C-alpha positions as CSV (number, residue, x, y, z in Angstrom):
1,X,68.8,59.3,64.8
2,X,71.8,60.8,62.9
3,X,70.1,64.2,62.8
4,X,69.4,64.0,66.6
5,X,73.0,63.0,67.3
6,X,74.3,66.1,65.4
7,X,71.8,68.2,67.3
8,X,72.9,66.7,70.6
9,X,76.5,67.4,69.8
10,X,75.7,71.0,69.0
11,X,73.8,71.3,72.3
12,X,76.9,70.2,74.1
13,X,79.3,72.4,72.2
14,X,77.3,75.6,72.7
15,X,78.0,76.0,76.4
16,X,81.5,74.5,76.0
17,X,82.4,77.1,73.5
18,X,80.7,79.9,75.3
19,X,82.5,79.1,78.6
20,X,85.8,78.9,76.7
21,X,85.5,82.1,74.7
22,X,84.0,84.1,77.6
23,X,86.5,82.8,80.2
24,X,83.8,81.5,82.5
25,X,84.5,79.0,85.3
26,X,82.5,75.7,85.0
27,X,82.5,75.6,88.8
28,X,80.1,78.5,88.7
29,X,82.1,80.7,91.2
30,X,80.6,84.0,90.1
31,X,77.3,85.4,89.0
32,X,78.8,86.0,85.6
33,X,79.5,82.2,85.3
34,X,75.9,81.4,86.3
35,X,74.6,83.9,83.8
36,X,76.6,82.4,81.0
37,X,75.4,78.9,82.0
38,X,71.8,80.1,82.0
39,X,72.0,81.8,78.7
40,X,74.2,79.3,76.8
41,X,73.8,76.0,78.7
42,X,70.2,76.2,79.6
43,X,68.3,78.5,77.3
44,X,70.1,78.6,73.9
45,X,71.2,74.9,73.7
46,X,67.7,73.7,74.7
47,X,66.1,76.1,72.3
48,X,68.1,74.6,69.4
49,X,67.4,71.1,70.7
50,X,63.7,71.7,70.8
51,X,63.6,73.2,67.4
52,X,65.6,70.3,65.8
53,X,63.6,67.7,67.7
54,X,60.2,69.2,66.9
55,X,61.0,69.8,63.2
56,X,62.3,66.3,62.8
57,X,59.1,64.8,64.3
58,X,57.0,67.0,62.0
59,X,59.2,66.0,59.0
60,X,58.8,62.4,59.8
61,X,55.0,62.7,60.0
62,X,54.9,61.7,63.7
63,X,53.5,65.1,64.7
64,X,51.0,67.0,62.6
65,X,52.2,70.5,61.6
66,X,49.4,72.4,63.4
67,X,50.8,71.0,66.7
68,X,54.3,72.2,66.0
69,X,54.2,75.1,68.5
70,X,52.7,73.1,71.4
71,X,55.2,70.2,70.9
72,X,58.1,72.7,70.7
73,X,56.9,74.5,73.8
74,X,56.5,71.3,75.8
75,X,59.9,70.0,74.7
76,X,61.7,73.3,75.4
77,X,60.1,73.9,78.8
78,X,60.6,70.3,79.9
79,X,64.3,70.4,78.9
80,X,64.9,73.8,80.5
81,X,63.4,72.6,83.8
82,X,65.4,69.4,83.9
83,X,68.6,71.1,82.8
84,X,68.2,74.0,85.3
85,X,67.6,71.5,88.2
86,X,70.5,69.1,87.4
87,X,73.3,71.0,85.7
88,X,74.1,73.9,88.1
89,X,74.4,71.7,91.3
90,X,76.5,69.2,89.4
91,X,78.9,71.8,88.1
92,X,79.1,73.7,91.4
93,X,79.7,70.6,93.6
94,X,81.5,68.2,91.4
95,X,83.8,70.4,89.4
96,X,86.1,71.0,92.4
97,X,86.2,67.2,93.0
98,X,87.0,66.5,89.4
99,X,89.8,69.1,89.4
100,X,91.4,67.5,92.4
101,X,91.5,64.0,90.8
102,X,94.9,62.8,89.6
103,X,93.5,62.1,86.1
104,X,92.4,65.7,85.6
105,X,94.3,67.4,82.8
106,X,95.1,71.0,83.4
107,X,94.8,73.4,80.4
108,X,93.6,70.7,78.1
109,X,91.8,73.2,75.9
110,X,94.7,75.7,75.7
């Protein structure tokens, strides 16, 4: 569980750092913002999560080594589909609402 917790943290930090370094808007106001989300928030972070998850299952003996690729593929594709369906609409529609809230802190990461 500790290994998965670290992997989950890394999965969250990848798009956060990418958006921060590349100056993208989490409200997805441009095609560039969407491309950064797809690359770092959907593909790369789910790739790392699927690798960590699959390898930990194989290391624990819960999945036989010959099934590594098929388990990885299912894990990765499943996570990509779910992430691609949920994250973009949430960021696009809820970010402006969150930014308008009185508890929102401007330039927290600066």
